[in-house]
C-alpha positions as CSV (number, residue, x, y, z in Angstrom):
1,X,-8.8,33.4,-56.6
2,X,-10.9,35.2,-54.0
3,X,-10.5,33.8,-50.4
4,X,-13.9,32.7,-49.1
5,X,-14.8,33.7,-45.6
6,X,-17.8,33.6,-43.3
7,X,-20.4,36.1,-44.5
8,X,-20.3,38.2,-41.3
9,X,-16.7,39.3,-42.0
10,X,-16.2,42.6,-43.8
11,X,-12.9,42.9,-45.7
12,X,-13.1,46.6,-45.1
13,X,-12.7,46.2,-41.4
14,X,-9.1,45.1,-40.7
15,X,-9.8,44.3,-37.0
16,X,-12.7,42.0,-37.8
17,X,-10.8,40.4,-40.7
18,X,-7.8,39.7,-38.5
19,X,-10.0,38.3,-35.7
20,X,-11.8,36.0,-38.1
21,X,-8.7,34.8,-39.9
22,X,-6.5,34.3,-36.8
23,X,-8.6,33.8,-33.7
24,X,-12.2,33.0,-34.1
25,X,-12.8,29.3,-33.5
26,X,-9.2,28.4,-32.6
27,X,-9.3,26.0,-29.6
28,X,-8.3,27.9,-26.4
29,X,-6.8,26.2,-23.4
30,X,-5.5,29.2,-21.5
31,X,-7.5,30.5,-18.6
32,X,-6.4,34.1,-19.1
33,X,-7.6,34.0,-22.7
34,X,-10.9,32.5,-21.6
35,X,-11.3,35.4,-19.1
36,X,-10.4,37.9,-21.8
37,X,-13.2,36.7,-24.0
38,X,-15.7,36.6,-21.1
39,X,-14.9,40.3,-20.3
40,X,-15.2,41.3,-23.9
41,X,-18.3,39.3,-24.6
42,X,-20.1,40.8,-21.6
43,X,-19.0,44.2,-22.8
44,X,-20.6,43.5,-26.2
45,X,-24.1,43.1,-24.8
46,X,-26.3,45.4,-26.8
47,X,-23.4,46.5,-29.0
48,X,-21.5,45.2,-32.1
49,X,-18.4,43.1,-31.8
50,X,-16.6,45.6,-34.0
51,X,-16.9,48.3,-31.4
52,X,-15.5,45.9,-28.7
53,X,-12.5,44.9,-30.9
54,X,-11.7,48.6,-31.3
55,X,-11.6,49.0,-27.5
56,X,-9.8,45.7,-26.9
57,X,-6.4,47.2,-26.1
58,X,-8.1,49.7,-23.8
59,X,-9.7,46.8,-22.0
60,X,-6.3,45.0,-21.8
61,X,-4.8,48.0,-20.0
62,X,-7.8,48.7,-17.8
63,X,-8.2,45.1,-16.7
64,X,-4.6,44.2,-15.8
65,X,-3.8,42.3,-19.0
66,X,-6.9,40.2,-18.3
67,X,-5.3,38.6,-15.2
68,X,-8.3,37.2,-13.2
69,X,-6.3,37.2,-10.0
70,X,-5.6,40.9,-10.2
71,X,-9.1,41.8,-11.4
72,X,-10.7,39.8,-8.6
73,X,-9.0,42.2,-6.1
74,X,-10.4,45.4,-7.7
75,X,-12.0,47.6,-5.1
76,X,-15.0,49.8,-5.3
77,X,-12.7,52.8,-5.9
78,X,-11.0,51.0,-8.8
79,X,-14.4,50.2,-10.3
80,X,-15.4,53.8,-10.0
81,X,-12.2,55.0,-11.8
82,X,-12.9,52.6,-14.6
83,X,-16.3,54.1,-15.3
84,X,-14.5,57.3,-16.4
85,X,-12.1,55.6,-18.8
86,X,-13.1,56.4,-22.4
87,X,-10.8,53.5,-23.7
88,X,-13.5,51.0,-22.5
89,X,-17.3,50.8,-22.5
90,X,-18.2,52.8,-19.4
91,X,-21.1,50.7,-18.2
92,X,-20.8,50.2,-14.5
93,X,-22.8,46.9,-14.5
94,X,-20.5,45.4,-17.1
95,X,-17.4,46.6,-15.2
96,X,-18.7,45.2,-11.9
97,X,-19.6,41.9,-13.7
98,X,-16.0,41.6,-14.9
99,X,-14.8,41.8,-11.3
100,X,-17.4,39.4,-10.0
101,X,-16.7,37.0,-12.8
102,X,-13.0,37.0,-12.1
103,X,-13.7,36.0,-8.5
104,X,-16.1,33.2,-9.7
105,X,-13.5,32.0,-12.2
106,X,-10.9,31.7,-9.4
107,X,-13.3,29.6,-7.4
108,X,-13.7,27.3,-10.4
109,X,-9.9,27.0,-10.8
110,X,-9.7,25.9,-7.2
111,X,-12.4,23.3,-7.7
112,X,-11.4,21.9,-11.2
113,X,-7.7,22.8,-11.4
114,X,-8.4,25.2,-14.3
115,X,-11.2,27.1,-15.8
116,X,-10.3,25.5,-19.1
117,X,-11.0,22.0,-17.8
118,X,-14.3,23.2,-16.4
119,X,-15.4,24.7,-19.8
120,X,-14.5,21.9,-22.1
121,X,-16.4,19.3,-20.2
122,X,-19.6,20.8,-21.7
123,X,-18.5,19.5,-25.1
124,X,-16.9,16.3,-23.9
125,X,-13.4,17.7,-24.1
126,X,-13.2,18.2,-27.9
127,X,-14.6,20.7,-30.4
128,X,-18.1,20.2,-31.8
129,X,-17.7,20.5,-35.6
130,X,-20.8,21.8,-37.4
131,X,-21.4,21.9,-41.1
132,X,-23.3,25.2,-41.8
133,X,-23.6,26.3,-45.4
134,X,-25.3,29.7,-44.7
135,X,-25.4,32.2,-41.9
136,X,-29.1,31.7,-41.3
137,X,-28.4,28.1,-40.2
138,X,-26.1,29.0,-37.4
139,X,-28.0,29.0,-34.0
140,X,-27.8,31.6,-31.4
141,X,-27.7,29.0,-28.6
142,X,-27.4,25.3,-28.2
143,X,-28.3,22.7,-25.5
144,X,-24.6,22.8,-24.5
145,X,-24.6,26.6,-24.1
146,X,-27.9,26.3,-22.2
147,X,-26.2,24.0,-19.7
148,X,-23.0,26.0,-19.6
149,X,-24.9,29.2,-19.0
150,X,-27.0,27.7,-16.3
151,X,-24.0,26.4,-14.4
152,X,-22.1,29.7,-14.7
153,X,-25.0,31.6,-13.3
154,X,-25.3,29.1,-10.5
155,X,-21.6,29.8,-9.7
156,X,-22.1,33.6,-9.5
157,X,-21.3,34.8,-13.0
158,X,-23.1,37.7,-14.7
159,X,-23.8,38.6,-18.3
160,X,-23.6,34.9,-19.2
161,X,-26.9,34.2,-20.9
162,X,-27.0,31.3,-23.3
163,X,-26.5,33.6,-26.3
164,X,-23.4,35.1,-24.8
165,X,-22.1,31.7,-23.8
166,X,-22.6,30.3,-27.2
167,X,-20.6,33.2,-28.6
168,X,-17.9,32.3,-26.1
169,X,-18.0,28.7,-27.3
170,X,-17.6,29.8,-30.9
171,X,-14.7,32.2,-30.0
172,X,-12.7,29.7,-28.0
173,X,-13.2,26.8,-30.5
174,X,-15.5,24.7,-28.4
175,X,-17.7,24.7,-31.6
176,X,-16.5,25.2,-35.1
177,X,-19.1,27.5,-36.7
178,X,-17.1,28.7,-39.7
179,X,-19.2,28.1,-42.8
180,X,-18.1,25.0,-44.7
181,X,-16.9,27.0,-47.7
182,X,-14.8,29.4,-45.5
183,X,-11.1,28.8,-45.8
184,X,-10.8,28.6,-42.0
185,X,-13.2,25.7,-41.7
186,X,-10.7,23.0,-42.6
187,X,-7.8,24.9,-41.0
188,X,-9.6,25.0,-37.7
189,X,-10.6,21.4,-38.0
190,X,-7.0,20.3,-38.6
191,X,-5.8,22.5,-35.7
192,X,-8.3,21.0,-33.4
193,X,-7.1,17.5,-34.3
194,X,-3.5,18.5,-33.6
195,X,-4.4,19.9,-30.2
196,X,-6.4,16.9,-29.4
197,X,-3.5,14.5,-30.2
198,X,-1.2,16.7,-28.1
199,X,-3.4,16.7,-25.1
200,X,-1.8,14.9,-22.1
201,X,-3.5,11.8,-20.6
202,X,-3.5,13.7,-17.3
203,X,-5.7,16.5,-18.8
204,X,-8.1,13.9,-20.4
205,X,-8.4,12.2,-17.0
206,X,-9.0,15.6,-15.4
207,X,-11.8,16.4,-17.8
208,X,-13.4,13.0,-17.2
209,X,-13.2,13.4,-13.5
210,X,-14.8,16.9,-13.6
211,X,-17.6,15.6,-15.8
212,X,-18.4,12.8,-13.4
213,X,-18.3,15.0,-10.4
214,X,-20.8,17.6,-11.8
215,X,-23.0,15.6,-14.2
216,X,-26.0,15.9,-11.9
217,X,-25.6,19.7,-11.8
218,X,-25.6,19.9,-15.6
219,X,-28.5,17.7,-15.9
220,X,-30.4,19.6,-13.3
């Protein structure tokens, strides 16, 4: 029997296949992984995700294993050197955005305890499960990504338009946008339930507190 996958996946592209089958839509609760996706998603602007995946390991080496504390300390000289590295996309604006976003992420960690807690409040702390039957039904943005994007920009992030942010939400499992006939749809759903049950009461209280503290900002 042929394994059914989302229509955007090419079985001829091993990197895309592995990304879809193992990563896309899996709930993320690690700040470094969040930062990795933010860097890669900004790099993708105007390009294909396949190109970015091919350069992923180059980005990992260039950006200190995606450690935001280290990236936040990058100097102008370090940025200049990165613009000459063929292992990454040599767009100065995107490189500078990664450094700027690292600094903004650290500020969010200071305020909320973790970037993860900050992110997940936009979906009430649990994945939003959609039921798409065709690729044409999947939106490029949502009301949640609009609010998330607006708040990120307010906090100094770059390359975080609503479309980029919705892609981030899909990648880190804040929304399950696998097609319903994709074999990963149910797997991701079950995984999300396990993670939700495993969540500590302290984390749930942290999310609730964060939501209360910034609800006016989101609404504005």
